[in-house]
BAZA-192795 format. One record per residue (C-alpha): residue number from 1; x, y, z. Coordinates in Angstrom, 3 decimals. Example, Ala and Ser with C-alpha at 12.3 -4.5 7.8 and 13.67 -1.06 7.14 Angstrom:
BEGIN
pt nr=1&c1=12.300&c2=-4.500&c3=7.800
pt nr=2&c1=13.670&c2=-1.060&c3=7.140
// end
This chain:
BEGIN
pt nr=1&c1=-50.975&c2=-217.288&c3=6.529
pt nr=2&c1=-52.934&c2=-219.559&c3=4.402
pt nr=3&c1=-52.208&c2=-220.606&c3=1.135
pt nr=4&c1=-55.033&c2=-219.592&c3=-1.050
pt nr=5&c1=-55.435&c2=-221.178&c3=-4.917
pt nr=6&c1=-54.941&c2=-218.268&c3=-6.990
pt nr=7&c1=-58.064&c2=-216.351&c3=-7.906
pt nr=8&c1=-59.477&c2=-216.720&c3=-11.222
pt nr=9&c1=-60.610&c2=-213.152&c3=-13.347
pt nr=10&c1=-64.299&c2=-213.186&c3=-13.965
pt nr=11&c1=-65.844&c2=-214.583&c3=-17.313
pt nr=12&c1=-66.552&c2=-211.715&c3=-18.608
pt nr=13&c1=-63.444&c2=-209.241&c3=-17.973
pt nr=14&c1=-62.595&c2=-207.076&c3=-21.487
pt nr=15&c1=-58.884&c2=-207.634&c3=-22.134
pt nr=16&c1=-57.456&c2=-204.831&c3=-24.788
pt nr=17&c1=-56.732&c2=-207.238&c3=-28.340
pt nr=18&c1=-54.791&c2=-204.404&c3=-29.781
pt nr=19&c1=-51.844&c2=-202.139&c3=-29.064
pt nr=20&c1=-52.718&c2=-198.058&c3=-29.642
pt nr=21&c1=-50.052&c2=-196.269&c3=-30.697
pt nr=22&c1=-49.774&c2=-192.250&c3=-29.734
pt nr=23&c1=-50.312&c2=-190.458&c3=-32.643
pt nr=24&c1=-47.241&c2=-187.778&c3=-32.898
pt nr=25&c1=-48.487&c2=-184.637&c3=-34.766
pt nr=26&c1=-45.797&c2=-184.050&c3=-37.394
pt nr=27&c1=-43.757&c2=-180.900&c3=-37.868
pt nr=28&c1=-45.638&c2=-179.451&c3=-40.790
pt nr=29&c1=-49.106&c2=-179.754&c3=-39.314
pt nr=30&c1=-47.602&c2=-178.364&c3=-35.974
pt nr=31&c1=-46.407&c2=-175.241&c3=-38.000
pt nr=32&c1=-49.344&c2=-174.783&c3=-39.980
pt nr=33&c1=-51.426&c2=-175.004&c3=-37.355
pt nr=34&c1=-49.281&c2=-172.460&c3=-35.297
pt nr=35&c1=-49.378&c2=-170.092&c3=-38.468
pt nr=36&c1=-53.531&c2=-170.678&c3=-38.501
pt nr=37&c1=-53.560&c2=-169.399&c3=-35.384
pt nr=38&c1=-51.424&c2=-166.946&c3=-35.640
pt nr=39&c1=-53.300&c2=-165.588&c3=-38.551
pt nr=40&c1=-56.210&c2=-165.891&c3=-36.780
pt nr=41&c1=-55.053&c2=-163.642&c3=-33.818
pt nr=42&c1=-53.970&c2=-161.031&c3=-36.208
pt nr=43&c1=-56.918&c2=-161.042&c3=-37.913
pt nr=44&c1=-58.679&c2=-160.347&c3=-34.746
pt nr=45&c1=-56.240&c2=-157.768&c3=-33.237
pt nr=46&c1=-56.564&c2=-155.881&c3=-36.444
pt nr=47&c1=-60.438&c2=-156.118&c3=-35.900
pt nr=48&c1=-60.452&c2=-154.820&c3=-32.037
pt nr=49&c1=-57.867&c2=-152.011&c3=-33.312
pt nr=50&c1=-60.153&c2=-150.689&c3=-35.778
pt nr=51&c1=-63.111&c2=-150.828&c3=-33.370
pt nr=52&c1=-61.066&c2=-149.373&c3=-30.596
pt nr=53&c1=-59.780&c2=-146.255&c3=-33.368
pt nr=54&c1=-63.514&c2=-145.619&c3=-34.169
pt nr=55&c1=-64.430&c2=-145.550&c3=-30.329
pt nr=56&c1=-61.484&c2=-143.693&c3=-28.822
pt nr=57&c1=-61.506&c2=-140.822&c3=-31.678
pt nr=58&c1=-65.078&c2=-139.817&c3=-30.660
pt nr=59&c1=-64.600&c2=-140.071&c3=-27.136
pt nr=60&c1=-61.060&c2=-138.212&c3=-27.253
pt nr=61&c1=-63.198&c2=-135.639&c3=-29.428
pt nr=62&c1=-66.003&c2=-135.505&c3=-27.225
pt nr=63&c1=-63.249&c2=-135.341&c3=-23.895
pt nr=64&c1=-61.632&c2=-132.350&c3=-25.326
pt nr=65&c1=-65.006&c2=-130.596&c3=-26.115
pt nr=66&c1=-66.096&c2=-131.056&c3=-22.588
pt nr=67&c1=-63.087&c2=-130.097&c3=-21.368
pt nr=68&c1=-62.426&c2=-126.779&c3=-23.322
pt nr=69&c1=-66.004&c2=-125.612&c3=-22.655
pt nr=70&c1=-64.993&c2=-126.008&c3=-19.119
pt nr=71&c1=-62.144&c2=-124.209&c3=-19.299
pt nr=72&c1=-63.771&c2=-121.322&c3=-21.176
pt nr=73&c1=-66.977&c2=-121.118&c3=-18.918
pt nr=74&c1=-64.186&c2=-121.148&c3=-15.921
pt nr=75&c1=-62.250&c2=-118.117&c3=-17.822
pt nr=76&c1=-65.058&c2=-115.753&c3=-18.320
pt nr=77&c1=-65.143&c2=-114.508&c3=-15.141
pt nr=78&c1=-61.539&c2=-113.620&c3=-15.022
pt nr=79&c1=-62.028&c2=-112.307&c3=-18.695
pt nr=80&c1=-64.925&c2=-110.095&c3=-17.817
pt nr=81&c1=-62.849&c2=-108.521&c3=-14.411
pt nr=82&c1=-59.451&c2=-107.882&c3=-16.812
pt nr=83&c1=-61.948&c2=-106.653&c3=-19.860
pt nr=84&c1=-63.391&c2=-104.482&c3=-17.098
pt nr=85&c1=-59.876&c2=-103.427&c3=-15.639
pt nr=86&c1=-58.739&c2=-102.139&c3=-19.125
pt nr=87&c1=-62.211&c2=-100.292&c3=-20.057
pt nr=88&c1=-61.703&c2=-98.568&c3=-16.289
pt nr=89&c1=-58.225&c2=-97.400&c3=-17.241
pt nr=90&c1=-58.626&c2=-96.703&c3=-20.926
pt nr=91&c1=-61.383&c2=-94.556&c3=-19.882
pt nr=92&c1=-59.609&c2=-92.922&c3=-16.824
pt nr=93&c1=-56.590&c2=-91.682&c3=-18.596
pt nr=94&c1=-59.099&c2=-90.370&c3=-21.396
pt nr=95&c1=-60.657&c2=-88.448&c3=-19.175
pt nr=96&c1=-57.739&c2=-87.537&c3=-17.830
pt nr=97&c1=-56.114&c2=-86.429&c3=-20.428
pt nr=98&c1=-59.231&c2=-84.576&c3=-21.538
pt nr=99&c1=-59.230&c2=-83.016&c3=-18.394
pt nr=100&c1=-55.906&c2=-81.974&c3=-18.522
pt nr=101&c1=-56.290&c2=-80.554&c3=-22.336
pt nr=102&c1=-59.123&c2=-78.324&c3=-20.692
pt nr=103&c1=-57.319&c2=-76.782&c3=-17.991
pt nr=104&c1=-54.326&c2=-76.363&c3=-19.846
pt nr=105&c1=-55.667&c2=-74.320&c3=-23.088
// end
């Protein structure tokens, strides 16, 4: 190993002349910042919930109406069958009673 003379820094190397201390936030400013953040979060949640309530109510009303209509339409054939059966049975009973009354007199 050869011993070389110590190297000299370049002529225009910036140097630190001021010591900068880290800024530590005070506890009160941290608490205030958290309170402001929570207040903003609460406001946003409240506004979003209002919008959801309006939209949800409208959509639920439409969904329930569609389901009621669908169920009613599905019931129509069954209701017709049931009404037809009841009317036929009633007419048959009435005719049988009438015939029994005529033959019995």
